[in-house]
C-alpha positions as CSV (number, residue, x, y, z in Angstrom):
1,M,-42.6,20.9,-34.5
2,D,-44.9,18.1,-33.3
3,I,-47.8,20.2,-31.8
4,G,-49.6,17.1,-30.4
5,Y,-46.5,15.8,-28.7
6,R,-45.8,19.3,-27.2
7,I,-49.3,19.5,-25.8
8,K,-49.1,16.1,-24.2
9,Q,-45.6,16.9,-22.9
10,L,-46.9,20.1,-21.2
11,R,-50.1,18.4,-20.0
12,T,-48.2,15.6,-18.3
13,K,-45.6,18.0,-16.9
14,N,-48.5,19.9,-15.2
15,N,-50.0,16.6,-13.9
16,L,-53.2,17.1,-15.8
17,T,-55.5,14.4,-17.2
18,L,-57.1,14.9,-20.6
19,E,-60.4,15.4,-18.8
20,E,-58.9,18.1,-16.6
21,L,-57.3,20.0,-19.5
22,A,-60.5,19.7,-21.6
23,S,-62.5,21.2,-18.8
24,R,-60.1,24.1,-18.4
25,C,-60.2,25.0,-22.1
26,E,-63.8,24.0,-22.7
27,L,-63.0,21.4,-25.3
28,T,-63.8,17.7,-25.4
29,K,-61.5,15.0,-24.1
30,G,-61.8,13.3,-27.5
31,F,-60.7,16.4,-29.4
32,L,-57.6,16.8,-27.2
33,S,-56.8,13.2,-27.6
34,Q,-56.9,13.6,-31.3
35,L,-54.7,16.7,-31.1
36,E,-52.1,14.8,-29.0
37,R,-52.1,12.0,-31.6
38,N,-51.8,14.5,-34.5
39,L,-55.1,13.3,-36.0
40,T,-56.4,16.8,-36.2
41,S,-55.0,20.4,-35.9
42,P,-56.2,23.2,-33.7
43,S,-57.1,26.7,-34.8
44,I,-54.9,29.4,-33.5
45,A,-57.6,30.5,-31.1
46,T,-58.0,27.0,-29.8
47,L,-54.3,26.5,-29.5
48,Q,-54.0,29.7,-27.5
49,D,-56.8,28.5,-25.1
50,I,-54.9,25.2,-24.6
51,V,-51.5,26.8,-24.0
52,E,-53.0,29.3,-21.5
53,A,-54.7,26.4,-19.7
54,L,-51.3,24.7,-19.6
55,G,-49.8,27.9,-18.0
56,T,-47.6,29.1,-20.9
57,T,-47.8,31.4,-23.9
58,L,-47.8,30.7,-27.6
59,A,-44.2,32.0,-27.9
60,K,-42.9,29.7,-25.2
61,F,-45.0,26.8,-26.6
62,F,-43.2,27.1,-29.9
63,Q,-39.7,27.6,-28.5
64,E,-37.7,24.5,-29.1
65,E,-36.3,22.9,-26.0
66,T,-32.6,23.5,-26.1
67,E,-31.7,21.4,-23.1
68,E,-28.8,19.3,-24.1
69,K,-28.8,15.8,-22.8
70,P,-25.5,14.6,-21.5
71,V,-23.7,12.2,-23.8
72,S,-21.5,9.5,-22.4
73,Y,-18.3,9.1,-24.3
74,T,-17.0,6.4,-22.0
75,H,-16.8,3.8,-24.8
76,L,-16.1,6.1,-27.7
77,R,-12.6,6.5,-29.0
78,A,-11.5,9.3,-31.4
79,H,-10.9,7.0,-34.4
80,E,-14.1,4.9,-34.1
81,T,-17.0,5.2,-36.4
82,G,-20.4,4.0,-35.3
83,R,-20.0,0.6,-36.8
84,N,-16.5,0.1,-35.2
85,L,-17.9,1.2,-31.9
86,V,-20.8,-1.4,-32.2
87,C,-18.3,-4.2,-33.0
88,R,-16.0,-3.2,-30.1
89,L,-19.0,-3.1,-27.7
90,L,-20.2,-6.5,-28.9
91,L,-16.7,-8.0,-28.2
92,E,-16.6,-6.3,-24.8
93,K,-20.1,-7.6,-24.0
94,K,-18.8,-11.2,-24.5
95,K,-16.1,-10.4,-22.0
96,K,-18.4,-8.7,-19.5
97,E,-22.1,-9.1,-19.4
98,Q,-22.6,-5.5,-18.2
99,H,-23.8,-3.9,-21.4
100,K,-27.2,-4.8,-22.7
101,I,-27.3,-3.9,-26.3
102,Y,-30.1,-4.6,-28.7
103,F,-29.8,-4.2,-32.5
104,K,-32.2,-4.4,-35.4
105,P,-31.7,-7.6,-37.5
106,K,-30.5,-5.6,-40.5
107,L,-27.7,-4.0,-38.5
108,L,-26.6,-7.3,-37.1
109,K,-26.3,-8.7,-40.6
110,R,-24.2,-5.8,-41.7
111,I,-21.9,-6.0,-38.7
112,K,-21.4,-9.8,-39.3
113,A,-20.7,-9.2,-43.0
114,D,-18.0,-6.5,-42.1
115,A,-16.3,-8.7,-39.5
């Protein structure tokens, strides 16, 4: 688990600035910034103070979020692999300029080599 990311996630969810959170848990803004960027690690006692200031418990803090994000299968067909899907979407893109697709250069070379 990325503790720094989780702290920042809860802080922004609670509409708190680093300064406000630092004041609530009697820490420095710089220390919290380092925590959020994973440049340092908190002690258990410090982490407990932070999560309490964020309105949660250690148990809830460490629970993985199980919210499933909806996946769109609009363009996916049962027989398609990822590469086939990419090729088909690129062809459809030429027909309709609706889809904005950006690929890394290495992937484009592989797609062109397979075509």
